[in-house]
N, C-alpha and C positions, 0 to 999 in steps of 0.2 A: 840382185836387188836390193833399192834402197828401201831399210827395214821401216823409216817412218813411215813412206808411201805405202809401204804394204798394210801396214796398221790401219793408218787413215783409211784407205780405198773401201775398209771392210762396214763403215760408216753408212755405204751407200749398197752394201750387200754383193760387192764383186769382189775378186781375188787378185791376189798378187800376180800372178801367173798372166792376168789379162792386161796388164799393164806396159806399154811400150814407151820407151823414154825418148821424147824431144828435145833436139839441141838448140831451135831456135826461142829466141829471146834472153835479154840480158836480166830482167828483173825478177819472175817468178818461175819457178824450176814446174815442169810440164811432163806430163805421160797421156799418151793417146790411150784408150780404154777399149781393146778391140773383143769383140763379139766373133762367135760364127758366121753371123749374117754383117758382120762389118764394122767399121767404127763407130761407137755410139755416143761417144764424148771427149771431152781434154779435162785429165785432172788435174790443180794445181795446188803448187804451195805458196799462199800471198807471203809476198815479203813484205814483214812487218817492220821493217826498219824505214821502210815508206810509206804503207797505209796500213787502216786499220780494218778491223773487220766488219765495221758497220759499213764499209764500203759497199757491202754486197747488198744491204738494201737498199742503195740508189741503182746500181746495177739492174735489181729487180723492177723497180718501180720503170726506171727508163724504158726498158725492153719492153716492161708489160703495155707501155706507149706504144712503141715502136709496133709491136705484133699487131696492137688493136688496129694501125692503122696499114695493116697489111703488109709493112715491111720485113722481110726476112732479118733473124737476129739472133744470137746465141742466148739460150734462156740457161738459168742457175737450175741444176737439177736437184731438188730436195732429198736431204740424207732421209734414212729408213724411220729418223722422228719427226720429219717435216722441218729438220732446219736449214738456210739456206746457204750454212755453211758449217762445218768441221771444226770444234777446237781441241787440241792436243796440248795440253799445260807443259811447258810454261807460256809458250809463244805461239804456238805451232796454229794456222789458222788454214783450211786445206777447203777447196770448193770442186764441183765437178759442171762445165758447161757442155750444153749441146754442141753439135759439129754445124758448121754453114762454110758453102763454098767448096770449092776442089782445088783452087790453085794460091799464091801467094808470091805478090812480085816485091821484089824489095828496092826495086829502083824502077821509073820510068822513062820507056826508051821510045813510046809510040803515042803520039797526040790522041787516038783515039781512045788509049788506054785511060788518059787521064782526064777527056769529057766524060766518061763512062764514071770515072769515079767518082767526080765534081756533080755529075749528077744523083748519083747515091749521099754524097753529102747535104747535099740540096733537101732532099727527101727526109734526111734523118731531121735537117735543122725545121724542116716545115711540123714533122709529125711532132717535135718538141716543142713547139713554140709559145702553146696556151697551156703545158703541164704544172699542174700545182704541186710543187713538191720542193721542201726542203732539206737539202742535201745534209747527209748524215756527215757526210768525212768531206773534208774541205783545205786547200792547200792555200792561203792567206800568201799575196803577196806570190805568187808563182809565176807573173810575168809582168813584173813589178819593174821596168827597166832600169829607172834612177837606183833601185837596190843593186842588181847586177852591177852597175856603171861604179857605184859606191863601192861596191865590193874588189872588184879589180885596183881600184886604186889605192885601198887599205889593204889589197895583198903585194903592192908594189911596196909600200910603205915595208911592212912586216917583214918580207922574205927577201931583202938586200941581199944577202949571203946566198941567194940559192942559185943552183947551174946554171937555170936558164933565165933569172934575172933579166941578163941583157935582151934578148929575145923576145921577152915579153911586154919590156919597156921599149924598143922598139915598136914592135905590134900596137902597143897602145896608143901610140901620138898619132896615127890615122883613124884609129878606132874612134877616141876621145873625141878628135876633131870633126868625123863625121857625125855621131851624136850630138854634137854643139850644133850643129845644123840644119839636125832634123826638126821638121814640121809636117804634123798632121792629126787630124782630129781623135779626142782622147776621151770623149762624153759620151760614148756612144752606149745605149740601151745593154743590159744582159739580156743572153739568152742562155737555153741548156747548150751546152757545146761539149764535143767529144774531149778536147781536150790535147789530145795528141795523135794527130790526123797524118802519121807519115805513110805512106803508101804502103806498107806491109802490116798497117793494122788495116786494111780493107783488101777485105775476103774475095775473088772473084769464081765466078761460077760458067764455066765456057769462059766468050768472050767479056761477057759482062762484068762489071760491077757488083756485088751481091750483097754484102752485110758488113758493116763494120766490129771490128773485133778490139780485145784489150779495154776493155769497158772501166779502170779501176779510173782515169782521169776525167770523168765525167764532172760535171760541174756548172756554174754559171758565170759567164763570162762574155765578152765582145766579140764579133764577129770580124770585130781588126786584128785579133789576139790568134782567133781559131784559123782564120783564113791566110793571116799571113805566116802562119806556123807551117800549115798545109804549102803555099804555095814556095816559099824558102825552099822547103823541102821536093817537094814533087821538081820546081823548074830545076834542079842540078842532079843530073843525069849521071853525074861524074863520082856520087857521093858525098858525104861526111867526112870520110877521110882521104880526100883530095886537099894538095895544098893551094892551088889555085885554079877551082870552078868557075865557070862560065852561068850566066842567068841565062836559061834557055826561053826566048821568048816565045818560040813557037808552043812549047809546051805551058807556059803561062797563056796565052790565047786559049788557046784549047779548053781547058779548066775555067778561066772564067767565064767562055761559051757554056760550057756542059752545064754549071754551076745556074748562069741564069734560064738555061732552058727549063731548068727542074723547081727554081726556088727565089725566090724574091727579099730584096734588100731596099732600105731607105737609099736616099739620095746620099745623106752623111754616110753610111756603110758602103758604097760605092765608092765616096771620095775617100776611104779610107783605106782600099783595099793594096793599092801600091804604097805609100808610107807605111802601111803596118807589118807587109812584106820585108822591107826594110828594116823597121825596127825589130822584127824578131832575129832576124839574123845576126844585128848588131849585139842585140841581149847575149846571143847564143856566144858570139864571140869573146864577149865580154865575161860571159859567166866559165868558158872553155880556158881562156886566159887567167882568170883566176885559180882554175882548178891545177889549172899548171904548174902553179907555184906551188898552192896549200895540197898537191896531190892528194884533193878528198874524193872526188869524183868515181862512182861506183864501178862504172864501165870503162874498162879499156883493153888494149890488143897490144901483148908484148912484143907482138912482131914489130910493130912500130918504136919499140925499144920502152923506155920508163913508164907509170902513169901520166908524168909530165911530160916527156915527148909527146905521147898521142894525143893531150888536150891540148897540147902547143899546134900540132898538126890541125886539131879542130876548129883552133880561134881563127889560123889563119887562114882556113877555107871557107869559114863563115864571114869571116872578113872580106876576104875576096868575094863571094856571094853579092854584099851586100853594097861593094862598089859595083860591080859589074850592074846591079839593078840600076843604082845611080848614075852611071852612065846610059840606059836604054831608059830611064824614068819617062822621057814624054813619049817617048814608042808605045811604052805600057801603059801609061795614061790613057791614049790617044782610045787604046783598044779598051779600056776599062768606060770612056765615056759612049764609043760607041755602041757599047753592052749596055749600060744603064741607059742611057737614051732610046732605046729600041725596046728597054721594059718598062718605061714610065708613058 
């Protein structure tokens, strides 16, 4: 048993022998808290290299709005002293969250799951649309694509002697060309967004999407970013660790129709769905390619070689996904136009 976790859980009145380690997740270490009656929550050590403790104030505000709207959501369990989190000096931050749902998908294979998950995301956006809240934790520039592209260009200049410089430079040529051709709306209104809508951050209950989890990335942002990141992830059934995935138009259509059945977008937001998806895929390709040279990204799997090799694989996959969508752009835009027209 981890001594830090064993000591921290006492802030909620539980004991170390009630903790069961959970291996899922790259960012926050997680345990399940088991009682004789069954699991009562998930105990986590916040990764303070990425997040600050104040993020829990954001989580509390947004989940209160979701609960008020009747949406299931994990809630922070207060410590015995009433705190939203527990701090262990010098920088340990711990929290306890109530459980939701009964299964997690790590990739989408069925259009019915995509539609169900999209309906949940739309209800999340509707429930938080009028939330009056100033976020305590922000990540400025998290999805500012020109910054990520510029970082790749700087990495190519800085790391010329790197073992992967040649493959990264070869990948950068079509990536930069695609970004140079990119066009799309960039002046969309800010909404409350989840910020990381990969399918594993949606918990299902039976056959239906039930609740959003991993709420540390909550923020104000545009739906171009939110839905673009969601679609580039969901419409890649081959996963991010595949070199040449194909953008799945069937999953795209199911997702767009599912979202439209439960949520509303402005005409400009609808027009940003396809280019936004392409933009985020290109942005991530640039980010992973730069990380392949700087070898700085926190998550990697040694099964793919070194940190640089894994991130080069990810970069190739995201670029292939963007180019695959580009080749199907007319069909994707036709789907969006039909759905948007039916909603207006």
